[in-house]
C-alpha positions in Angstrom: 102.0 95.1 126.4 99.1 93.7 125.0 97.5 95.0 122.0 94.9 92.8 120.3 95.5 91.8 117.1 94.9 89.5 113.8 97.1 89.0 111.0 94.7 88.5 107.6 96.6 85.8 105.5 95.8 83.8 102.4 96.9 80.5 100.6 97.9 82.9 97.5 98.0 86.5 96.3 94.3 87.4 95.0 92.5 85.3 97.5 91.1 88.4 98.9 93.6 89.9 101.7 93.5 93.3 101.0 89.5 93.0 100.9 89.0 91.6 104.0 92.0 93.0 105.9 90.8 97.2 105.2 86.8 96.2 105.1 87.9 95.3 108.9 89.8 98.1 109.6 86.6 100.3 108.7 84.2 98.3 109.8 86.3 98.5 113.4 87.0 101.7 113.2 83.4 102.2 112.8 82.4 100.8 116.1 84.8 103.4 117.3 87.3 101.8 118.2 91.1 102.4 117.4 92.9 100.6 114.3 95.7 100.1 114.2 96.8 99.5 110.5 99.7 97.0 108.8 101.0 95.6 105.8 103.6 92.7 105.6 106.2 93.3 103.3 107.4 96.1 101.6 104.1 97.3 100.0 103.5 101.0 100.0 99.9 100.7 98.1 97.8 99.0 100.5 99.0 100.8 103.2 97.4 103.7 101.8 94.2 102.1 102.1 94.3 100.7 105.3 95.2 104.2 106.6 91.5 105.6 104.8 90.1 102.9 106.6 92.0 103.0 110.0 92.6 106.8 110.4 95.9 105.9 111.3 98.9 105.4 109.2 99.6 102.5 107.5 102.8 100.8 108.4 105.0 98.1 107.2 106.6 95.4 109.0 109.2 93.5 107.6 111.6 91.4 109.0 114.1 91.5 106.0 113.8 95.2 105.4 114.4 96.0 109.3 115.5 92.8 110.9 113.7 90.3 113.3 114.5 92.2 116.0 112.7 95.7 115.4 109.4 94.2 113.8 107.9 94.1 117.6 108.9 97.7 118.7 107.8 98.7 115.0 104.4 97.2 116.1 104.4 98.6 119.1 105.2 101.8 118.0 102.6 101.7 115.0 99.9 100.7 117.5 100.3 102.5 121.2 97.1 104.1 121.9 95.0 101.8 119.9 92.4 98.9 121.0 93.3 96.4 118.1 95.5 96.3 115.6 95.1 94.0 111.9 98.4 93.1 110.2 97.7 91.9 106.3 100.2 89.5 105.2 101.7 89.2 101.4 101.3 86.7 99.0 100.8 83.0 100.8 100.7 82.7 104.3 103.8 80.8 104.0 105.6 82.3 101.1 108.9 84.1 102.0 112.4 85.4 100.6 113.0 82.7 98.0 112.3 79.4 99.1 112.7 80.1 102.7 109.6 81.7 104.4 111.9 84.7 106.1 110.1 87.8 105.5 106.7 86.1 105.1 103.0 86.2 106.8 103.8 83.4 108.6 107.2 84.3 109.8 106.0 87.9 111.0 102.9 85.8 112.8 105.1 84.3 114.8 107.3 87.6 115.7 104.2 88.9 117.0 102.6 86.0 119.0 99.5 86.9 116.4 96.3 84.5 115.7 95.8 83.9 111.6 92.4 84.4 110.0 92.7 82.4 106.2 91.0 84.2 103.6 90.2 81.1 101.0 88.8 81.9 97.6 86.0 79.2 97.7 84.8 80.1 94.7 85.8 76.7 92.8 85.6 74.2 95.6 83.3 72.7 98.4 84.7 69.8 100.6 88.2 70.1 99.3 88.4 73.5 101.1 88.7 71.2 104.4 92.0 69.7 103.1 92.7 73.0 102.3 92.7 74.7 105.9 93.8 71.7 107.2 97.1 71.4 105.0 97.5 75.6 106.5 96.9 74.6 110.0 99.3 71.5 109.9 101.8 73.0 108.2 103.9 75.1 111.2 102.8 74.2 114.1 104.7 77.7 115.4 101.3 79.5 113.7 98.2 79.6 115.3 95.5 79.7 112.2 92.6 80.7 114.1 89.5 81.1 112.1 88.8 81.4 108.2 87.0 83.7 105.9 85.4 82.4 103.0 85.6 84.6 100.4 83.6 84.4 96.7 81.0 82.4 97.9 78.4 82.1 95.0 74.8 81.0 97.5 73.4 79.4 101.0 74.1 76.2 99.4 77.6 76.7 98.7 77.7 78.2 101.7 76.3 75.3 104.0 78.8 73.0 102.1 81.5 75.0 102.9 80.3 75.3 106.5 79.9 70.9 107.0 83.2 70.6 105.6 85.2 72.9 108.3 82.9 71.7 111.2 85.9 69.5 112.2 88.9 72.1 111.6 88.6 76.0 112.2 86.0 78.4 112.9 84.8 79.9 110.2 84.6 83.6 111.0 83.0 85.1 107.5 81.8 84.5 104.3 81.6 86.7 101.5 79.3 86.9 98.8 81.4 87.1 95.1 80.5 90.7 94.0 81.8 91.7 91.2 81.8 95.6 92.6 84.1 94.8 95.3 87.3 95.9 93.9 89.9 98.2 93.6 91.7 99.8 90.2 94.8 98.2 88.7 97.9 99.1 86.7 101.4 98.2 86.4 102.7 98.0 89.9 99.7 96.6 91.6 96.7 98.5 93.1 96.6 102.4 92.1 97.2 104.5 95.0 95.1 106.5 97.0 96.7 109.5 96.4 95.8 109.1 92.6 92.0 108.7 93.3 91.3 109.8 97.1 87.2 110.3 96.7 87.1 106.7 94.6 89.6 105.8 97.0 87.6 106.5 100.3 84.0 105.0 98.4 86.0 101.9 98.1 86.7 101.6 101.7 83.9 102.3 102.9 82.0 99.7 100.5 84.7 97.0 101.9 84.0 98.0 105.3 80.0 97.7 104.5 80.7 94.3 102.9 82.4 92.8 106.1 80.4 94.1 108.5 77.4 92.1 106.7 79.7 88.9 106.3 81.6 88.8 109.2 81.6 87.8 112.5 83.1 91.1 114.3 82.5 90.0 117.3 84.4 86.8 116.8 87.3 88.4 115.2 88.1 90.8 118.3 87.6 88.3 121.1 89.9 85.9 118.5 92.2 89.1 118.6 92.2 89.6 122.5 93.5 85.8 122.8 97.1 87.2 121.1 99.8 87.4 124.1 101.7 90.3 125.4 104.9 91.6 123.4 107.8 92.2 125.8 110.4 95.0 124.8 110.4 99.4 123.7 108.7 100.7 120.9 110.9 102.0 118.3 111.7 105.3 118.3 114.4 107.2 115.2 117.7 108.5 116.3 117.2 112.1 117.6 119.3 115.5 116.8 121.8 116.3 119.8 121.3 119.4 121.1 119.2 122.3 120.3 120.2 123.7 117.0 118.8 124.8 114.1 116.6 122.7 112.2 117.2 122.6 108.2 113.9 122.6 106.0 114.1 118.8 104.2 111.4 119.2 101.5 109.4 115.3 100.9 108.2 114.5 97.7 104.8 113.4 97.5 101.3 113.6 95.9 99.8 111.4 93.1 103.6 110.8 91.4 105.7 109.6 94.9 103.5 108.0 97.0 106.6 105.0 97.9 107.4 106.5 101.2 107.2 104.9 104.4 105.1 106.8 107.0 108.2 105.9 109.5 110.6 108.2 106.7 109.0 111.3 108.0 109.7 110.2 111.2 113.0 109.5 111.3 114.1 112.8 109.5 111.8 114.8 111.9 113.8 113.4 114.8 116.9 113.8 113.3 116.2 117.6 113.2 114.1 118.6 110.2 111.3 120.7 109.6 109.8 118.3 106.8 107.7 120.3 104.1 105.9 117.8 101.7 105.8 119.6 98.5 103.7 118.2 95.5 105.9 118.0 92.0 103.1 118.1 89.7 101.6 121.1 91.1 104.3 123.0 93.0 106.5 125.1 91.3 109.3 126.1 94.1 110.6 124.4 96.6 109.7 124.7 99.9 111.6 128.0 101.1 115.1 127.9 102.6 114.8 124.4 101.7 118.4 123.0 103.0 117.7 119.1 101.8 115.4 116.8 99.2 114.5 114.2 99.5 112.5 112.4 96.2 110.5 108.6 97.3 109.1 106.4 94.8 105.9 106.0 92.8 104.9 106.6 89.8 106.1 109.7 87.4 106.1 107.2 84.2 102.3 107.4 84.6 102.9 111.8 85.0 105.4 112.2 82.9 104.0 114.6 80.7 102.7 117.0 83.7 106.4 116.6 85.4 108.1 117.6 82.3 105.4 120.6 81.6 106.4 121.8 84.9 109.1 123.4 84.0 109.6 126.0 87.1 109.5 122.6 89.6 112.2 120.9 88.0 114.1 124.0 87.7 114.1 124.9 91.4 116.2 120.9 91.5 118.6 121.8 89.7 119.0 125.0 91.6 118.7 123.1 95.0 121.5 121.0 93.3 123.9 123.6 92.3 123.6 125.4 95.4 125.1 126.1 98.6 123.3 123.0 100.0 122.3 120.4 97.3 121.8 117.6 99.9 119.6 115.5 97.8 118.5 111.6 98.3 116.4 109.6 95.7 114.8 106.5 95.7 113.4 104.8 92.3 110.9 107.5 91.3 113.1 110.2 92.1 116.8 108.7 90.2 114.1 108.9 87.4 113.0 112.4 87.8 116.8 113.4 88.7 117.9 111.8 84.9 117.9 113.5 82.0 115.0 112.5 80.1 112.4 109.8 81.0 110.6 108.1 78.1 112.1 111.5 75.8 110.6 113.7 78.4 113.3 116.0 79.2 113.3 116.0 83.1 116.1 117.5 86.1 119.4 115.9 84.4 121.2 115.8 87.1 121.6 112.1 87.1 123.5 111.3 83.3 121.3 108.2 82.0 118.4 108.0 80.3 115.4 106.5 82.1 112.3 104.5 80.3 109.4 102.3 80.8 109.6 98.8 80.0 108.2 95.6 80.0 109.9 93.8 81.9 109.0 93.8 86.0 112.3 94.6 88.2 111.0 92.9 92.0 113.1 91.9 94.8 115.0 92.3 98.0 118.3 93.5 97.3 121.6 93.2 100.0 123.8 96.2 99.0 127.3 97.7 99.9 128.5 101.7 100.1 131.8 101.4 97.4 132.6 105.0 99.6 131.3 107.4 101.8 127.7 108.2 100.9 124.2 110.0 102.9 123.8 106.2 103.4 127.0 105.4 105.8 130.6 105.1 105.2 132.1 103.2 102.7 131.6 99.4 103.6 128.2 100.2 104.7 125.6 96.8 104.5 121.8 97.6 103.8 118.7 95.5 102.5 116.7 97.5 100.1 114.1 96.6 97.6 113.6 97.1 94.0 109.6 97.3 92.5 109.7 98.9 89.1 109.2 98.2 85.5 111.5 101.1 84.5 115.1 101.1 83.3 118.3 103.7 83.0 120.8 103.8 81.0 123.6 103.8 82.4 122.7 101.2 85.4 125.0 103.2 87.4 127.3 106.4 87.1 131.2 106.8 87.5 130.4 107.1 91.5 127.8 104.6 91.6 125.4 104.3 94.6 125.9 100.6 95.6 127.7 97.4 95.1 124.9 94.4 94.2 125.5 90.7 95.2 126.5 89.8 92.0 129.5 92.5 91.7 127.7 94.8 89.7 127.1 98.4 90.6 123.7 100.7 90.7 123.0 103.9 91.3 124.8 107.6 90.7 126.1 109.2 93.9 127.8 112.9 94.0 130.2 113.7 96.6 128.6 113.1 100.0 125.5 115.4 99.3 123.4 113.6 96.9 122.9 110.0 96.1 120.1 108.5 93.7 119.2 104.9 93.4 116.7 102.5 92.5 116.7 101.0 95.8 114.5 101.6 98.7 115.2 102.0 102.6 113.4 101.4 105.4 114.4 104.2 107.7 114.5 101.7 111.0 116.9 99.3 108.4 119.1 102.5 108.0 118.9 104.1 111.4 122.0 106.4 110.0 120.0 107.3 107.0 118.0 110.2 108.1 120.8 111.5 110.5 123.0 112.0 107.5 120.8 113.7 105.1 119.9 116.4 108.3 123.9 116.8 108.8 124.6 117.6 105.2 121.6 119.8 104.9 123.1 121.3 107.7 126.4 122.2 106.3 127.8 124.0 103.5 128.7 122.3 100.3 131.7 120.4 100.4 133.9 119.8 96.8 132.9 116.4 95.4 
C-alpha cells in the first residue's frame, strides 16, 4: 500500500515543527485532500491541533511504546482512505531514548520509508545554515532529507542569503517570516489542549494554514510526499470481542480536564465489546446510565481542581461506582489524582489512600513496568512499556497492592483486586493489547472480593 507521506522534523525543539506540520495539514485539507495526521512519540496535545487541521483523528507513532513492528500497521490504520499523510516529529531529528535514536523522528522516518522535511530556525544565521543542513543530511544515510523549510526569516535579503547558502544542499520548500502571531498558548506541560480553547484553537489552526500557503511550495511538498515507497503489511486492528454477548457501558472521561487519551483507546474498548460513552467530569454530575466500567485518562485536573472538587455529584457517582457490583475502573495520571483523597488540599473521590499535589519537578520519560500480581493490565509478571508526564506527586507513591514494579525495584500505583488500577503510567492500547479486553471482561462480571 502506498500512502504519500512527509515527516516534518527539526534540529531541536522550538524550531517550528508544530507550526509547519499543523499549517501544512490545514493547507492541504483546504485543497480538498484527505490528510492523515500523525505525531512521533507519546504526545497528547499536538494531535489535538492536528485533528482540527486535518478533520481526522490525530494519532501517535511511538516505537518505544508499541514496538517497531507496530509502527507501520498503526500508520496504515490511521491513514486508511487518506490522500496524503503528515507526520510531525519530536524534539530534534535524531533525539531518541537516552543516548540512542530509539523512538526518535529519524527512527520513525526509517520505519515508514518517508522523506523528511527539516524545519530550521534561521533567525540567527545565514551561511551557517548550509553546514547545519548538510550535517543533518549526512549524519545517517538511512534517513532521506528531502527539503527544508526556513522559519523566522527576517527579510528578503536574509532569505536570499539563506537560499544561496543552501543552493548545493537540499531544496528549500518554504520560507516563513518572523511572526509573533504564529504561536499557541502554553503552560507547565506544553501547549494548552484544544479542548480547553476550541474556538481560539480553530482560529490558530486556520492562521497557520494561511501562513504555510503563503510561505511554502505545496506542490513541491506533495511531489516530495509521493516519493515515499510502498509499505507492506496489514493495518493494525484491536482485539475484538468473541461472540455477540452483552456490551457493557464503559464511561471514558473527557472534556477539558481529561485530554490525554490516545485515539486508539476508544477504538480498542469498542472493539473489545464495550459501548463507550464520553463523560465530562467538569460538567456531568452522574456517570452514564448502566455504567459498568470507568476509564479515567490523563490530563490537567490540577488546573481545574476547584471545578472538579465542586462537582460533588460526579465525585459521589464515582465513589458509588467503585462500591457497586461492577466497580471496574482504570485510571492513568490525572485519573489517579482524581481518585486520591485530595488534590492540592481539595477533597476528591477518596478511593486511593494518598494525597496529590502540584510540584515544581517535571517527571518525564518512558517506564518499563512489571505487574506484581494479576490486575486489569494482565497476569502477574506482565511486562509493558509506558510513559510518565506530569508535575504532580502522590504520597504515598504506591499502595499495599501496587500497580507496577519499576526498573529500579521500586513500586508505583494502586490496585484494588483485579477490578481497579490507578497509576501515573500511560499505556498505548497497541502496546498493551490485553488492557481493553480485560477492562471489558471485568465490566461484564460481578465484583469478586479482593
